[in-house]
N, C-alpha and C positions, 0 to 999 in steps of 0.2 A: 330231833324227830318227836312228833307228838304221839303219845300213847293213846291210840284211838279208843281202846276199851274204857279206860278211866275217863277220858274226855267225853265220850258218848254218854256215860252215866251222869256226869255233871251236866251235860247238855240236856239230857232228858228231864232233869229236875229244874233247869233254869231257862230253857228256851222261851224267849218272849214271843208270844203270839196273842192276838186280840182275844182269843177265846180260852186261854189257859196255858199253863206250863207244858211244854213238850209236844203240843199238838199243833198241826198246821192251822192257819186261820180259817181255811176251808177244809171240809172233810176230804179224805182220799177219794171217796166215791164222786164227790162233786167236782174236784179238780180233774180226775181221770175222765169223767163224763164230759166236762166242758171242753177239755183239750182233745181227748181221743175221739169222741163221737161227733164233735163239731168240725173236726178237720176232715175234709173230703178230698176225694181224688180229683185231679185236674180236670176242669171243664164241666164238672157234674153239678155245680151249685152246692148250696148247703143242704146236707141231709145227714141224719143220724145213722144211716145204714152203710155208709161207704167210708168209714174211718180208715186213715192210712197210718196213723201213729200206733194205735193199739195200747191197751192198758199195760202191757209188759214193758213199755218204754216211758211210762209215767211212774216215778218212784217217790213215795212220801215217807219212807222209813226214816227214823231219826238218824241212823248212821249215815245214810246217803245225804240227807239234808245237812248234816254237820260237815261232811267233806266238802260240800259245795257252799259253805257259809263264808268263805273268804279264800284268799290266796296265800302267798308265802312271805308277805311283808312282815317286818318285825311287829308292827301294830296288829296284823291279823293273827300272828302266832301268840302274842301276849294276850290278846282278847280271848282266844280260845281257852287259854289256861286260867283266866280270871274267873272268880266266883261271880254269881249274879246272872241276870238275864243275858241271853245271847240272841242276836238276830240270825235268822236262817230262812232260806226260801221255803215256801209251803210245799213245793214239789220240784222234782228234777225231771225234765223232759228231754229225751234224746232222739232227735229226728235223724233219719238215715240219709237224706239228700236235700238238695235245694228246694224241691217242691214241698216236702214235708216241713222244712224250716219256714218257708213262706206261709204255709197253711197255719202252723202254730202261731206265728207272729200275727197273722190276720185275726185268729180267734182271740189271742191275748189283747189285741187292740180293741176288738168289739166288746170284750168282757171287762176291759179296764184292768188287766192283769199286768203288773210290772214284769219285765224280763231282764235277767242278768246273763249275758253270754259267758259260758264257762268252757275254755279250751282244755288246757292241761292242768289248770289250777295253780300255775306258777307265777301269777301276777305279783309284783312287788310294789305296786303303787296303790293298793287298796281298791282296785277297780272291780272286785268281785263281791264287795259287801252288798248284801241284799237290802237295799234301802226301800222301805215300804212307802214312805210319804203319804199321799192321799189314796193310794191304791188298796183295794180290798184284799189283794193277794199278790204274791211275787213268786216267780218261778226262776230256776236256774236252767238255762238252755244249754244242755251238755252236748258238746260238738264231737264227742269221741267216736261216734259212728260215721262221721264224715272223714274217713281216714284213707282215702284213695289217692292215687296219682292221677290227676285229671288230664294233664297234657305233658308231653316230653318232646322238646324240639332238639333233636340230635345235632343239627347244624349249629345253632347258637348255644347249645348246651344249657338250656333253661328248662325248668320244670315248674308246673303248677300243681299244688297239692290241695286237698280238702282241708278245711279249718281244723279238723281233729287229728291231723298227722303230727306225731311226735318226731323228734330227731332220729331215734333208732328206727322207727317205722319208715321214715323217708329214706334212710340208708338201705333198708330191706327192699323197698319198692324200686329204688334206682338200681340196686345191684342186679335185679332181675333183667335189666336192660344194659348191663355192663358199665354203669356209671356210679358215682358216689358224690357225696356233698363236698368232700375235700379236694 
């Protein structure tokens, strides 16, 4: 297990960002404004007054950025323990449903913001590394709020879950209908 307190301290001194150590490449206000106020309700067009994400679902704290800076591969874990610069997303955005996810992706595409999807953070293949490349910013799209049972076919005994459902949460949702994963 990683000691988050000591790792967060190292991260705050060493996080590589274009504008300096420990800070996102774009300000909290700029990312929150870009993502939350540009994301609009379905069918209403782009307007700054109908945001559906909200600032409370855009997080730029160092601790949250660190948690979303990689998965559980050996390389990810060793990288977090290493001294020196660490790559991290500039913000973590947590949409609540398909429409919000689509709206965030649309805004990121328009603003040239790279997006790294983040489910449970358990990737062991390095797929959560926030690669910046030519993009001015990178966000982690945290799917934890997409944690619902979407469909349950009792005849075929199949279920469809939101992208943020964990194994224990799936068991809980299925148990409410008399089913289980096993």
